[in-house]
N, C-alpha and C positions, 0 to 999 in steps of 0.2 A: 698702422702702428701696433694695434692690438694683435693682428695676425702675426707680425714679425716677433712680438714678444712671446706669443704662444708657441711658435716654432722653436725659438730659442729655449724656452722652458722645457719643451719636450726633449730637446737634445741633452740638457744637463740634468734632467730630473732623476734618471736612473743612477748615475754616479753620485749625485747629490744626496739621494736617499741613503746610500751606503755611508757617506760621511756623517749625515745626521744621525743615523742609527748608532754608529760608533761613538759619536759625541754624547748621545743620550745614555748609552751604557756607562761610559766613563763618568758622566755627571751624576747618574743615579748611584753609582758606587761611591763617589765622593760624598754625596748627601747622606748615604747610609753611614759612612764612617763618621761624619760630623754629628749625626743624631746619636749614634752609639757613644761617641765621645762625650757628649753632654750627659747622657744617662749614666754611664759608668765612670764618669770623672777621670777620663784618661788624660793625665797631665802632659804626656808626650805629644798629644795632638795640639796643645797650645790654645785650645778653645775654651777652657774653663777659666773661672775667675782666679786671679793670682793674689797672693798676700805678700806685701812688702813690709819688712820690719826694719826700723831704724832705732839705734840706741844712742842716747845723749847722756853724757856724764858732766855734772857740775862739780868742778874741782874746788871751787872756792868754799863750798859748803863743807861742813865737818859734822859728821863724816861725809865723804863725797856722795853726792846725790846722783843716782843713775835713773834716767828716765827712758823708758822704752815706748816707742810709738809704733803702732801697727796700723797700716792702711791697706785697704782691700780695693784692688782695681778690677773692674769688670772685664771678663774675657771677650773674645770675638763672638759676635752673634752669627747666626746662620746666614743672615742677609749679607753680613760683611764678607763671609767666605764666598757666597755666591757672586758678589760683585767682583771679587778677585778672579773668579772663573769666567765671568761673562766676557770681559774685554779680550782675554787671550783666545777664547772660543770664537768670538766674532772675527778677530783678526785671522785666525786659522781658516775659518770657513771662507772669508772674503779672499784670502790669498789663494785658497784652493780653487775657488770659482774663477778668479782672474787667470790663474795658470791654465785651468782646464779650457776656458773660453778661448784664450790665446792659442793654445795647442790645437783646439778644434778648428778655429778659423784658418790656421796655417795648413792643417790637413785638408780642409775643404778647398782652399786656394790651390794646393798642390793637385788635388783630384780634378778640379776644373781645368787647370793648365794641362794636365795629362790628357783629359778628355778632348780638349781643344786640339792638342797635337795629334791625337788619334783621328779626330774628325778631318783635320787637314790632310793627314796622310791617306785616309780613305778616299777623300775627294780627289786628291792627286792621282791615286790609283785608278779611280773611275775615269778621270780625264785621259790617263795614259791608255786605258782599255779602249776608249772611244777613238782616240787618234790612231792607235794601232789597227783598229777595225777599218776606219776610213782609208788608211794607207793601203791595207791589203786588198780591200774591195776595189779601190781605184786601180791597183795593179792588175786585178782580174779583169776589170773593164778595159784597160788599155792593152794588156798583153794577151789575154785569152779571148778577147772580143766577146765579153760576157753577154752583150746585148745582140750584136749582129750575127755572130757565128757561135752561139752557145753550144757547149758540149755537155754531155751528161756529167763528166768529171768536174768541169768548172761549176756547173749548176749545183752539184752536191757539195763542193767545197764552200761555195757562197752561202748555201743554206745552213750547213753545220757551223760555219764561222759566225753567222748571224745569231743562231739559236744559243750558242755558247757564250756569246758576248752580252746579250741583252740582260741576263740575270745579274750581271755585275755592274749595271748602270743604274743611275737614279732616273726619276721621271722625266727630267728635262733632257738628259742625254739620250734616253730612249726616243724622245721626239726627234732628235737629230738623225738617229738611225732610220726611222720611218720616213722622214722627209727626204733623206738622201736616197733611199730605195725608190721612193715614189718619183722623185725628179729624174732619177736615172732610168726610169721606166722599167724597173725590175719588179714592180708590184702590180703591173697592169692586169686588170681582171681578164682581159682577152688573151694575154700572153704572159703568164706569170713566170719570171725567171727564178725568183727566190720565193718559193711558197713558205708561208709563215705558220702553218698548222702547228699548234702547241707552243708557239713563241710566247715567252713571258713578258707581257706588256702591262703588267699590273702597275697602277699608280702613274702611268705615263701622262705627261702634261701635253695635250694636243690643242690647247685653247686656240681657236680661230685658224687652225691649220687647214691646208688644202690636201685632202686625200680622195678627191673625186675619182671614181672608177678603180680604186685600189682593191686588191684581193686580201681581205683580212679574215678570211674564213678560218675557223678553228683556233683563232688567237685567244689569249687570255688577257682580257681588258678589265680585270677586276679593279673596281674603284678608280677607273681612269677618268681623267678630265677631258671629256669630248665636247665641251660646251662650245657652240658656235663653229664647230668643225664642218667643213664641206665634205660630206660623205655621199654626195649624190652619185647614184649608179654604183656604189661600192658593194662588195660582197662581204656580208657580215654573218653569213650562215654558220651556225655552230660556234660562234664566238661567245665567250663567257663575258657578259656585260653586267655581272652582279655589282651593284653599288656604283655603276658608272654615271657620270653627269652628262646628259645629252641635251641639256637646256639650250635652246636656240640653234641646235644642230640642224644641218640640212640633210635629211634622209630621203630626199626625193628619188624614187627609182631604185633605192638600195634593196639588196636582198637580205632580209632579216625577218625572223619569225616573231609573232606576237608573244610567245612564251619567253623569248629572250628579252623583249622590251618590258615584260612584267617584272624583271629583276633589277631594272635600272633605278638610280636614285631620283632622277628628275628628267622629264621630257618637256618641261615648260617652254612654250613658244617654239617647239621643234617642228620642222616641216617633215611630215610623216611620209613613208614610202608611197602611199596612195595619193599623195598631193595635198592632203588635208593639213590643217594647222592645229597642233596640239594646244589646248588652252593653257 
């Protein structure tokens, strides 16, 4: 509750400061006028004491008796005038805060709705990119015999298409690309049809995936989730593993250098290339 109030106050404090400053200037000016009015007896201010005169004539008396009665009524005090100012000021500030808060909430609601729509549109575009990639790669597999009778042209097209698609995908969809290539035997370490040197696999989510024997040399696996991934016999030479999570991963027989493993976030319980178990 305290945190929400603090956030709300920070949002309104700057415009509220301007309102308060304006109000204080007006209030000070009025107070000065009131004080000077008292000192200089400005009757037009209506703040000084006033004198009421009444005249009574007694007709029965002879000669007629005229009686004049003079009464003096106290004028407005400074506190009286301040009381007249406080209520309108409170109402004005309260109305401003209400209008400002309502407007701010509507603006934030609109911004959140717009952001949600942008996120949905972006996610739809990523999905369209993935589906287009799978469709075109499937076409290459079926029509160009990408695996059985691979040509230099088909191999180049497959590689370029893969490298240009990956940067436009999120971590989960990058996983689909890798598993597709692996299952289609296009990443086989002994016969790599689609080499991935320089491929952007940053933040890819490969939790518990099977990439045994895959050729991932030279790939960018920055902050990738490789926990519990089967990378046995895989080629990771030259791969950027900075910040990657390799906890529980199977690296038995994998080609990877110690300097690469020094960059990872975690190797907890991983099976190391030499067959040892990382603590």
